[in-house]
Every structure is written in structure tokens, then in C-alpha cells.
C-alpha positions in Angstrom: 32.6 -96.3 105.6 33.1 -94.9 109.1 29.6 -93.6 110.7 29.5 -90.3 112.1 28.5 -89.8 116.0 30.0 -93.3 117.0 33.4 -92.8 118.3 35.0 -96.1 119.5 38.1 -97.5 121.3 40.0 -100.7 120.0 43.3 -102.3 120.0 45.1 -102.2 116.4 47.5 -105.3 115.9 50.5 -104.5 113.5 53.2 -107.0 112.3 57.0 -105.9 112.1 57.5 -103.9 109.0 61.4 -104.1 109.3 64.3 -105.1 111.4 67.1 -102.9 111.6 69.4 -105.3 113.7 71.8 -106.4 110.9 72.0 -102.9 109.5 73.3 -100.5 112.4 76.8 -102.1 112.8 76.6 -101.7 116.5 75.4 -98.1 116.4 72.2 -97.1 118.3 69.3 -95.1 116.7 69.3 -91.4 117.6 66.4 -90.4 115.7 63.9 -91.6 113.0 61.9 -89.6 110.3 60.3 -90.3 107.1 61.3 -88.8 103.9 59.2 -87.2 101.1 59.6 -90.7 99.3 58.0 -92.5 102.1 61.5 -94.1 103.2 62.4 -94.5 107.0 65.8 -92.6 107.7 67.5 -93.6 110.8 70.1 -91.4 112.0 72.4 -93.9 114.3 75.6 -93.1 116.3 78.5 -94.9 118.0 79.1 -94.3 121.8 80.8 -90.9 122.5 84.4 -90.7 122.2 86.6 -89.2 125.1 86.6 -85.8 123.1 82.5 -86.0 122.8 83.0 -86.8 119.0 80.5 -89.7 117.8 80.6 -91.7 114.4 77.1 -91.5 112.5 75.5 -93.4 109.8 72.3 -92.8 108.3 70.4 -96.1 107.3 67.4 -95.7 104.7 65.0 -98.2 104.0 61.7 -98.8 102.0 60.9 -102.0 103.8 63.0 -104.0 101.2 66.1 -102.2 100.1 68.6 -100.8 102.4 71.2 -97.8 101.7 73.8 -96.7 104.0 75.2 -93.0 104.2 78.3 -93.0 106.2 78.6 -89.4 107.8 81.6 -90.2 110.0 82.9 -88.7 112.9 81.3 -85.5 114.1 81.2 -83.3 117.3 77.7 -82.1 116.5 74.9 -83.6 118.7 72.2 -84.2 115.5 68.5 -84.3 116.1 67.1 -84.3 112.7 67.4 -86.4 109.6 66.1 -85.8 106.1 66.7 -86.4 102.6 67.5 -84.1 99.9 67.9 -84.1 95.9 70.9 -85.9 94.5 71.2 -88.4 97.3 72.2 -85.6 99.7 71.3 -86.2 103.6 70.4 -83.1 106.0 71.4 -83.4 109.6 70.0 -80.9 111.9 71.2 -79.7 115.5 68.6 -78.0 117.8 70.6 -74.9 118.4 69.9 -73.5 122.0 72.6 -70.8 121.9 70.9 -67.8 120.4 70.2 -68.9 117.2 73.7 -68.1 115.8 75.0 -71.4 114.9 75.2 -73.0 111.3 73.2 -75.9 112.7 72.2 -77.3 109.4 74.8 -79.7 107.8 74.4 -81.2 104.4 76.3 -84.4 103.3 76.9 -86.2 100.3 76.0 -89.8 99.5 79.9 -90.6 100.4 79.5 -88.8 103.5 81.4 -85.6 102.6 80.2 -82.2 103.8 78.6 -80.4 101.2 77.4 -77.3 103.1 76.5 -75.8 106.4 74.0 -72.9 107.1 71.9 -71.4 109.7 68.0 -72.8 110.4 67.6 -71.1 113.6 67.1 -72.4 117.4 64.7 -74.4 119.1 63.6 -76.6 116.1 60.5 -78.6 116.7 60.4 -80.7 113.4 62.0 -80.5 110.0 60.7 -81.9 106.8 61.9 -81.7 103.3 60.4 -82.0 99.6 61.4 -83.9 96.6 62.8 -80.4 95.2 64.8 -79.6 98.1 62.4 -77.4 100.0 62.9 -77.4 103.8 59.9 -76.6 106.2 61.0 -75.9 109.7 58.8 -75.7 112.7 59.7 -74.0 115.9 58.8 -74.0 119.3 57.7 -71.3 121.6 61.4 -70.4 122.4 62.5 -70.6 118.8 59.6 -68.0 117.8 60.4 -65.9 120.9 64.2 -66.3 120.5 66.8 -66.4 123.2 69.5 -64.2 121.8 69.9 -60.3 121.0 69.0 -60.9 117.2 65.5 -61.5 115.6 64.7 -65.1 115.5 64.8 -66.6 112.3 61.8 -68.9 113.5 59.7 -66.0 114.7 56.7 -66.9 112.5 56.7 -70.6 113.9 57.0 -72.1 110.5 59.3 -71.2 107.9 60.1 -72.3 104.5 63.7 -72.6 103.0 65.6 -73.7 100.0 68.6 -75.8 99.8 70.6 -72.9 98.9 69.4 -71.1 102.2 66.9 -68.9 100.6 64.4 -67.8 102.9 61.3 -68.4 100.8 58.1 -68.0 103.2 57.0 -67.1 106.9 53.8 -68.3 107.9 51.0 -66.0 108.0 47.6 -67.1 110.0 44.4 -66.9 108.0 42.0 -64.1 108.8 40.7 -64.4 112.4 43.1 -67.2 113.3 45.6 -66.8 115.8 49.4 -66.7 114.9 51.8 -69.7 115.9 52.7 -69.2 119.7 54.2 -73.1 119.6 54.4 -75.3 116.6 53.8 -79.0 117.7 54.0 -80.6 114.5 54.0 -80.5 110.8 53.2 -82.9 107.8 54.5 -81.8 104.2 52.2 -84.0 102.2 53.2 -82.9 98.7 55.4 -80.1 97.0 53.0 -77.4 97.6 51.1 -78.2 100.7 52.2 -78.6 104.4 49.9 -78.9 107.4 50.6 -77.4 110.8 49.4 -78.1 114.3 50.0 -75.7 116.8 49.3 -73.4 120.0 46.9 -71.8 121.1 43.6 -73.5 120.6 45.3 -76.9 119.1 45.0 -75.5 115.9 45.3 -77.4 112.7 45.9 -75.4 109.4 46.6 -76.3 105.9 49.2 -74.2 103.9 48.7 -74.6 100.1 50.8 -72.8 97.7 52.7 -70.9 100.4 49.2 -69.6 101.6 47.4 -70.6 104.9 44.0 -71.9 103.5 41.5 -73.6 106.0 41.8 -74.1 109.9 40.2 -76.5 112.4 40.2 -75.8 116.2 40.5 -78.2 119.0 41.4 -81.2 116.9 42.9 -82.9 119.9 45.1 -81.8 122.9 48.9 -81.8 123.1 49.5 -84.5 120.2 53.1 -85.0 119.4 52.7 -85.4 115.5 50.0 -86.4 112.9 49.3 -88.1 109.6 46.9 -87.0 107.1 44.6 -89.2 104.8 41.5 -87.7 102.7 39.7 -86.1 105.6 41.0 -88.1 108.5 44.0 -87.2 110.8 45.8 -89.7 113.0 47.5 -88.1 115.8 50.4 -89.6 118.0 48.9 -89.1 121.7 52.7 -88.8 122.7 52.3 -91.4 125.7 55.0 -93.7 124.7 52.7 -96.7 124.8 51.2 -96.7 121.1 48.3 -94.6 121.7 46.7 -92.6 118.7 43.7 -90.7 118.0 41.6 -90.7 114.8 39.6 -87.8 114.0 37.7 -86.6 111.1 37.7 -83.2 109.5 34.4 -81.6 108.3 33.7 -78.6 106.4 33.7 -74.8 108.3 36.4 -76.0 110.4 34.4 -78.8 112.3 36.0 -81.9 113.5 35.1 -85.1 115.0 36.9 -87.5 117.3 36.4 -90.9 115.8 38.5 -93.5 117.7 41.0 -93.8 120.5 43.3 -96.6 119.4 46.1 -98.3 121.2 48.8 -100.0 118.9 50.2 -103.4 119.4 52.4 -105.9 117.8 51.0 -109.1 116.5 51.6 -111.0 119.7 49.6 -108.5 121.5 52.0 -106.7 123.4 52.0 -102.8 123.7 54.3 -101.0 121.4 56.5 -98.8 123.4 58.5 -96.8 120.5 61.7 -95.1 121.4 60.9 -93.2 118.0 57.7 -92.2 116.2 57.5 -90.5 112.9 54.6 -89.3 111.0 54.6 -88.2 107.1 51.7 -88.3 104.6 49.4 -90.9 105.6 52.0 -93.0 107.4 52.8 -93.6 110.9 56.1 -95.5 111.7 57.3 -96.5 115.0 60.5 -97.6 116.0 61.3 -99.9 119.1 64.7 -100.8 119.4 65.8 -102.1 116.1 62.1 -103.4 115.4 60.0 -100.9 112.9 56.3 -101.1 112.6 54.2 -99.0 110.2 50.5 -98.6 109.4 48.7 -96.3 107.1 45.5 -94.3 108.0 43.6 -96.2 105.6 44.3 -99.5 107.4 43.1 -97.8 110.7 40.0 -96.2 109.0 39.1 -99.7 108.0 39.6 -101.2 111.2 37.3 -98.6 112.8 34.6 -99.2 110.5 34.8 -102.8 111.0 34.6 -102.2 114.8 31.6 -99.8 114.6 29.9 -102.6 112.4 30.8 -105.2 115.0 29.0 -103.1 117.7 
């Protein structure tokens, strides 16, 4: 059990969880994300051809089994990957051309195009659910819009269905500021999503499409976060394996519990190319090497460090 009022700093060593080396076919990882199923989804691409097209493949792994989704030759520079029902894959480009582009592409298990639709410009993050709902977070530009039309991401956080039905726009709780820039989201279940945004480094739980509870100043400038019980693990975004563990208390109070540096089992600092957080999982991809930790493991290490001191 972690003791309150006793923040610590520690180094946390983690062993390699999975190696992608034998599964990329010479392609390079473009982006990695965690699905609702806890699996890691890595979008990998070939070098650009002379016409700017690239070959894509999505590699899914749960740490044991591996599945490949051949996407084939595409001209679109995709930036997000998420799973959808019936073994479909959602790839999204961050449209920066006024929000008028059909930037969401749906592919079948065999790599055939199953649909295209608009999700708006300047997307920060995308997370899907088991039933096919699509949570999309937007940057300040996506909220303000750069084109002549009303931006679809004006609320900062929007929920869509796979059939492109616009289900929900974020509405802040009473006396809580609206989203000006959504830094990160975490869809922890079919009905619960958390969002972390400016102003005020605000963390809000949305339950049943209704913003419920808010915490302010939870950390500063984090690039993503994971949730377990009343603990939140923030990615510091420093590119050097730095994370911060916070504890959420009632009435919007929060406490910084630990500053942590993640290293591999040889003691070398993890400098990941890709970091993905979902549910209680933090996954880092450095080259072809993948590392995964849970908040529960971090909490246990912090409690042990407090006892040692």
C-alpha cells in the first residue's frame, strides 16, 4: 500500500515483452497503439516509392500470437491505427487541409477497403471500443478549425460510430473549463473514457457520455496516461522513459506519488520511438523491441521503495 505524503523517485527495470524483428518484413514502424483488447497494433511501412506511395502492414500481437493485416500500397500518410469489430482495421490520417478530407480508412482482414469517412483535422488521439465506437481527441487547431466550415472537432473530444454516426460532443461538467487542447484520452471500457486537456491540465472522467468528475493540475504537459484504480501514470513525453505516478482523491484532489525512470533489464534508459497507453497498460516500442508494464507493477515498486526508505 502506498503511503500518502511520501513522494519518491526511483528507477524501474522492465524486461523485453516482445520483439518485432521477425514480423515486419523489412518495413519500419510508423505508429503503435493499444487496442480495446489489450493487444499492441503496429502500423509499419516500406520506404516511399517515387510517387510517394508506400506499402503498409499492421502487426497485431498480444505478446504471444502474431497476426498480420496486409494493407498494401497507399498514398495516404497514416498516423493512427486501431482495431474495429469483425477484424477490421481503422487507419487515420491527421488531415491538415481544412477538415474536408475523408481521412479515416477502414480495411478488412484481407486488406480490402471497406469504407472511408471524415473525422476532422488536427487529430491528437484515437481509441476504439469493442462495439466499434470511435473516440477522437483534437488539438487546438482541430478545435478552432482552419477551414471555412465549422470543425467537427470543435468540442475537443467527439464520439463516433463505425457507420459515421456522430454520437456525442464533450460537454464539461459545471464550473469546469471546456477543452482548448486535448492532450490525451484513455477509453477504459465501453462506457467510460478519460480525457486530459488544457486549460489547467485537467483530467476528466466521462461516464455514459456524460462528464462526471474532474481533477486539476494533475501534471504538466504529459503526452499520455494510463489508469488503474485511483492511480494515473503519465508519460512525461521526454523521450527518455520518464513517467509520473499520481493518485486521485475525492473532491478533485490529486497527489504526485513518484517520479520514475524506466530502464531495460540491462539498466539502460529506454528511449522509445513510440509510446502507447491504454487502460492500465504502458507499452514502449524502441526499434523492434517492445516493453510493457502495468500500473499495478509500478504501484508495488513505489510501495516497496517507500518501505525501504
